[in-house]
LOVEXKOL-580766 format. One record per residue (C-alpha): x, y, z; residue number from 1. Coordinates in Angstrom, 2 decimals. Each point is the difference from the previous one (the first is absolute). Layout:
BEGIN
PT         u         v         w   sevo
PT         X         Y         Z    NUM
...
END
This chain:
BEGIN
PT         u         v         w   sevo
PT     -0.04     -0.06      0.17      1
PT      1.27      3.45     -0.91      2
PT      0.59      2.80      2.75      3
PT     -3.04      1.78      0.87      4
PT      0.78      3.67     -0.76      5
PT     -1.78      1.63      2.97      6
PT      1.26      2.42      2.39      7
PT     -0.88     -0.70      3.70      8
PT     -2.27      2.95      0.79      9
PT     -2.37     -0.94     -3.39     10
PT     -3.30     -1.33      1.31     11
PT     -2.17     -0.20     -3.22     12
PT      0.28     -1.91     -2.95     13
PT     -1.69      0.78     -3.73     14
PT     -1.09     -2.83     -2.18     15
PT     -1.69      0.35     -3.26     16
PT     -2.06     -2.69     -0.34     17
PT     -2.30     -0.62     -3.62     18
PT      0.27      3.93     -0.51     19
PT     -1.19      1.04      3.74     20
PT      2.78      1.48      2.26     21
PT     -0.18     -1.13      3.66     22
PT      2.00      1.56      2.76     23
PT      0.23     -2.47      2.89     24
PT      1.33      0.85      3.31     25
PT      2.55     -2.52      1.46     26
PT     -0.97     -1.76      3.30     27
PT     -1.80     -2.76      1.35     28
PT     -3.46      1.41     -0.11     29
PT     -2.79     -1.50     -2.13     30
PT      0.08      2.79     -2.60     31
PT      3.84      0.03     -0.26     32
PT      2.80     -2.00     -1.00     33
PT      2.57     -1.54      1.58     34
PT      3.54     -0.29     -1.39     35
PT      0.05     -3.91      0.19     36
PT     -3.61     -0.01     -2.07     37
PT      0.69     -1.43     -3.13     38
PT     -1.65      1.55     -3.37     39
PT     -2.57     -2.49     -0.21     40
PT     -1.06      0.42      3.61     41
PT     -0.49      3.51     -0.78     42
PT     -1.72     -0.28     -3.43     43
PT     -2.49     -2.61      1.67     44
PT     -0.51      1.14      3.52     45
PT      0.67      3.98     -0.24     46
PT     -1.37      0.77     -3.42     47
PT     -2.49     -3.23      0.02     48
PT      1.19     -0.75     -3.49     49
PT     -0.55     -4.04      0.42     50
PT      0.61     -0.59     -3.32     51
PT      3.53     -0.28      0.81     52
PT      0.32     -3.81      1.53     53
PT      2.08     -1.47      2.42     54
PT      0.73     -3.36      0.20     55
PT      3.71     -1.02      0.67     56
PT      0.97      3.13      1.25     57
PT      3.49     -0.97     -0.92     58
PT      0.27      0.93     -3.68     59
PT     -0.03     -3.08     -1.47     60
PT     -3.78     -0.15     -1.48     61
PT     -1.01      3.32     -1.86     62
PT     -3.30      0.16      1.49     63
PT      1.00      3.65      1.39     64
PT      1.79      1.09     -3.29     65
PT     -0.83      3.85     -0.47     66
PT      1.45      2.36     -2.56     67
PT      2.78      2.72      1.83     68
PT      1.06      2.89     -2.68     69
PT     -1.11     -2.32     -2.55     70
PT      1.86     -3.34      0.91     71
PT     -1.66     -3.30      1.61     72
PT      1.13     -0.46      3.85     73
PT     -1.01     -2.15      2.42     74
PT     -1.69      2.31      2.78     75
PT      0.64     -2.54      2.87     76
PT      3.27      0.42     -0.43     77
PT      0.48      3.68      0.22     78
PT     -0.58      2.46      3.34     79
PT     -2.42      2.76     -0.91     80
PT      2.66      2.62      0.98     81
PT      2.19     -1.42     -2.61     82
PT     -2.45      1.14     -2.46     83
PT     -0.15      4.01      1.01     84
PT     -0.92      1.98     -3.13     85
PT     -0.23     -3.19     -2.52     86
PT     -2.95     -0.53     -2.38     87
PT     -1.88     -3.09      0.86     88
PT     -2.64     -1.59     -1.81     89
PT     -2.53     -3.00      0.95     90
PT     -2.34     -1.89     -1.26     91
PT     -2.82      2.31      0.91     92
PT      1.72      3.05     -1.99     93
PT     -0.07     -1.90     -3.41     94
PT     -3.66      0.70     -0.99     95
PT     -0.97      3.19     -1.39     96
PT     -1.61      2.29      2.66     97
PT     -1.76      2.51     -2.57     98
PT     -1.49     -2.94     -2.31     99
PT      0.07     -2.95      2.53    100
PT      1.66     -2.30     -2.47    101
PT      2.26     -2.48      1.11    102
PT      3.42     -0.52     -1.01    103
PT      0.78     -2.10     -3.66    104
PT      1.89     -2.62      2.10    105
PT     -3.09     -0.04      2.56    106
PT     -2.45     -0.55     -2.67    107
PT      2.31     -2.71     -1.90    108
PT      0.26     -1.78      3.26    109
PT     -3.50     -0.31      0.12    110
PT     -0.44     -0.65     -3.54    111
PT      2.51     -2.91      0.22    112
PT     -1.40     -1.23      3.26    113
PT      3.85      0.57      1.43    114
PT     -0.91     -0.72      3.61    115
PT     -1.77     -2.15      2.50    116
PT     -0.28      0.78      3.53    117
PT      1.87      3.50     -1.00    118
PT      2.11      0.52      2.72    119
PT      2.88      0.25     -2.00    120
PT     -1.40      1.78     -2.99    121
PT      0.74      3.57      1.46    122
PT      3.79     -0.64      0.07    123
PT      0.09     -1.71     -3.26    124
PT     -1.99      2.75     -1.67    125
PT      2.34      2.48      1.56    126
PT      3.10     -1.74     -1.32    127
PT     -1.26     -0.20     -3.18    128
PT     -1.00      3.54     -0.03    129
PT      3.90      0.80      0.69    130
PT      1.10     -2.11     -2.33    131
PT     -2.26      1.20     -2.76    132
PT      0.99      3.79      0.73    133
PT      3.89     -1.14     -0.36    134
PT     -0.78     -2.19     -2.93    135
PT     -3.29      0.23     -1.80    136
PT      0.67     -3.10     -2.45    137
PT      1.42     -2.65      2.16    138
PT      0.46     -3.53     -1.31    139
PT     -1.43     -2.73      1.88    140
PT      2.99     -0.80      1.81    141
PT      0.94      3.22      1.06    142
PT     -3.89      0.41      1.40    143
PT      0.84     -3.56      1.68    144
PT      3.43      1.59      1.32    145
PT     -1.63      3.11      1.72    146
PT     -3.11     -1.79      1.45    147
PT      2.38     -2.95      1.42    148
PT      0.10      1.54      3.42    149
PT     -3.78     -0.24      0.19    150
PT     -1.44     -3.10      1.66    151
PT     -3.41     -1.23     -0.81    152
PT     -1.32     -3.10      1.73    153
PT     -3.26     -0.20     -2.11    154
PT      2.40     -1.06     -2.91    155
PT     -1.31      2.85     -2.18    156
PT      3.03      1.11     -1.63    157
PT     -0.81     -1.54     -3.62    158
PT     -2.91      2.30      0.26    159
PT      1.83      3.00      0.98    160
PT      2.47     -0.33     -2.68    161
PT     -2.84     -0.27     -2.45    162
PT     -1.05      3.07      1.91    163
PT      3.06      1.93     -0.09    164
PT      1.06     -0.96     -4.14    165
PT     -3.45      1.00     -0.74    166
PT      0.35      3.36      1.45    167
PT      3.38      0.79     -1.27    168
PT     -1.70     -0.61     -3.58    169
PT     -2.69      2.58      0.53    170
PT      2.72      2.45      0.78    171
PT     -1.15      0.41      3.96    172
END
């Protein structure tokens, strides 16, 4: 983990999540963020963004994947204080708030039934979003590599691959 760039007298942290800026006071209270809280915990328990799932809580399953500054990251392995002034996107932030439409990746997952229980789906979709931001036309092998850190116990991987490849053909 990188060094936390913070002066001892600072008592707040600013996060931008899904386009909204949040200012948190550092502390142990119910509306505060403790220096040892993970980003996953803060997203779920302080912001109510429960689409980010916590499963293994060790960075091995990918369920907690969100995007930070456009890159896929495991939010259970990052301390919230490490995310100061970063731009964070969660599954809740993918849709268009004006039209109410969902992201083309989400639609492709629906069209291809690329989920069963759905627990791992937000992390897989966020990993896909980060991949397509970096490489809009990945090969099947590049998709497999990008999603290798996402674990699905329901074995929906074949449908996931079909959904991702379909959305890449549409330019999503």
